[in-house]
LOVEX-793981 format. One record per atom (N, C-alpha, C, CB): x negated, z, y negated. Coordinates in steps of 0.2 Angstrom, whole numbers, plus 5000, padded with zeros to 4 digits. Each point is the difference from the previous one (the first is absolute). Glycine has a CB too. Layout:
N
XZY ...
//
This chain:
130
442752444437 500150045006 499549995005 501250004998 498650065005 499450005005 500350015007 499250044991 500449945014 500350015007 499750075002 500049875002 499650174994 499850065002 500550055001 499049984993 500950065012 500550065001 499750064997 500449955011 500050084986 499850074996 500350065004 499949944989 499750115013 500350065003 499950054995 499749965012 500850084988 500050064995 500150065004 500449944990 499250125009 500150065004 500650044997 498850005003 501750015000 500650034998 499950084998 500749915006 498850114997 499850075000 499650024993 500050015013 499849944984 499650014993 500550034995 499249905003 500650154993 500450024995 499849984993 500350105008 499149874991 499849984994 499950054995 500549895002 499450175000 499950064995 500650034998 499049954997 501650035006 500650034997 500150075002 500549885002 499950154994 500150075001 500450025007 500150014988 499750045015 500350025006 500750044999 498850005005 501450014989 500650044999 500349964994 499650115004 501149904995 500349984994 500550054998 499949895004 500250124989 500550054997 500749995002 499250024991 501250035010 500749995001 500350064998 499949925009 500750084988 500450064998 500250045006 500449944990 499550125010 500150055006 500749995002 499150084996 501449915000 500750005002 500249945004 500250064989 499449895011 500149945004 499750005007 500149944989 499550115012 499750015007 500450045004 498849994995 501449975011 500550035004 499650045006 500849914998 499650145005 499750035006 499749965005 500850094998 498749925005 499649965005 499749944997 500850045008 499149964985 499649954997 499350034999 501049964994 498650015003 499350024999 499850024993 499749925010 499950134990 499750034993 499350025001 501250034997 498449974997 499450035001 499950074997 499649884998 500250165007 499950074998 499350025002 501250035002 498450004992 499350025001 499649945002 500450125003 499849824994 499649945002 500049985007 499350034991 501349995013 500149975006 500749975001 499250095004 500949865000 500649975001 500450055005 499649884997 501050145001 500550045003 500749975001 499350104996 501049925010 500749985000 500450064997 499849945011 500750044985 500450044996 500550045004 499849934990 500250135011 500550045004 500550034996 499150025008 500849994985 500550034996 500149964994 499650125005 500949904991 500149974993 499550024995 501249995003 498649964993 499650024994 500450004994 499049945006 500950104989 500450004994 500049934996 499850134999 500749854999 500049934997 499749994994 501149985006 498750074990 499750004994 499349985000 500850094996 498949925010 499349995001 499849935002 499950115004 499549874995 499749935002 499550025005 500249944989 499850025017 499650015005 499649935002 500850095005 498649924998 499749955003 500249985007 499050034992 501149915009 500349985007 499549955003 501250014996 498550015010 499549965003 500349935003 499450105003 500249854997 500249945003 499950015008 499649934990 500950075014 500050015007 500149935004 500550124998 499149875006 500049945004 500150025008 499349934991 501050045013 500150015007 499849945003 500950094999 498749915006 499849945004 500050025008 499349954990 500950005014 500050015007 499449975003 501350015000 498450025005 499449985004 500150015007 499350014990 500449955014 500050015007 499450055002 500549895003 499650165001 499550055002 499649975005 500650104997 498749895002 499549975005 499750065004 499949904993 499850155004 499650055003 500050064996 499349915005 500650154999 499850064997 499350025002 501350035000 498349994995 499350015001 500050085002 499649914992 499850115010 499950075002 500050044994 499349975010 500550014984 500050044994 500650004996 498849985000 501849995003 500650014997 500249944996 499950125000 499749834999 500249944996 500449955005 499050014992 501449955004 500449955004 499849934998 500950085001 499149885003 499949924999 500649975000 498950005005 501349974989 500649964999 499949934999 500550104995 500049865007 500049935000 500449984994 499849985012 499949994983 500349984993 500349935001 499250074993 501249925002 500449935000 499649945000 500850064994 498649955003 499549945000 499649995006 500050014987 500150045018 499649995006 499450045001 500449905001 499450144993 499450045000 500250075002 499449934991 500150115010 500250075001 499850054995 499749975011 500750084989 499950064995 499850065004 500949944992 498550085006 499750065004 499950064997 499549915006 500850104987 499850054996 500550054999 499349934994 501250075010 500650055000 500050055005 500749914995 499250155003 500050065005 500750025002 499050044995 501149985011 500650025003 500350064996 499749965011 500950044988 500350054996 500050075003 500849914996 499550145001 499950075002 500750025002 499050034993 501649935006 500650025002 500050015008 500649944990 499550115013 500050015007 500449965004 499750124997 501049885001 500449965004 499949935001 500950084996 498949894998 499849935000 499449985003 500649994990 498950065009 499349995003 500150005007 499550064990 500849995013 500150005007 500449945003 500050134999 500549854998 500349945002 499649945000 501050044996 498549954999 499649945000 499450015005 500249994988 499550075013 499550015005 500249995007 499450074992 501249965009 500350005007 500249935002 500350125000 500049854995 500349935002 499449955000 501150034994 498449985002 499449955001 499750015007 499950014987 500050055015 499750025006 500449975006 499550114995 501249895004 500449975005 500049925000 500750105000 498949874995 500049935000 500649964996 499450015011 500950034985 500649984996 499749964994 500750095003 499649864994 499849964994 500450034995 499749895006 500050124988 500350034994 499949964994 499950115005 500649894991 500049984993 500050064995 500549885002 499050134994 500050064996 500149984993 499250065008 501249984988 500249994993 499550044996 501249985002 498449994994 499550044996 500350004992 499049965008 501150104989 500150014993 499450004997 501150065002 498949914992 499450014996 500250014992 499349935008 500350124989 500250014993 499450034997 501250025003 498649964991 499450034996 499450005004 500850074994 499049885010 499450005004 500050045007 499549994989 501150045012 500150045007 500449965004 499950114994 499949905013 500549965005 500150055005 499549894998 501150115006 500150045005 500649965004 499750114993 500249905014 500549985005 500650044999 499149955008 501550024991 500650044999 500549995006 499949994988 500149955016 500450005005 499749945005 501050034993 499349975013 499849955005 500649975004 498950065001 501049885002 500649975003 499649975007 500749974989 499750055016 499749985007 500249935001 500150125004 499549834996 500249935001 499849985008 499849974987 500050075017 499849995007 500749985004 498950074999 501649954998 500749995004 500349944998 500250125000 499549844995 500349944998 499949945005 499950044988 
//
């Protein structure tokens, strides 16, 4: 046994596939599926005789630190570093809520969904009231 501490980056995928096969009949509404090489939320039922590719979907929460002039956000990660490569989303309601709240000085936790190399802010929580 050694007294060395080993750190492993949980975000590494070791070349694993970004999708996995699943019978279409087992995918429920509001699940995720790959359509035209893009991860999509399933809004309708798929025939059960087909097989589909299903993306590996991850959701992480980060504190919003800053919004740059060019539309990128700066987020605080769990390990204390910053994530600066995520662009603000195009959903008008959520975009307005984020920009207006940030301008008012509110503190937000944003939820980021990632699948197949794509990331997007999907929701936010105001923590300035806590």
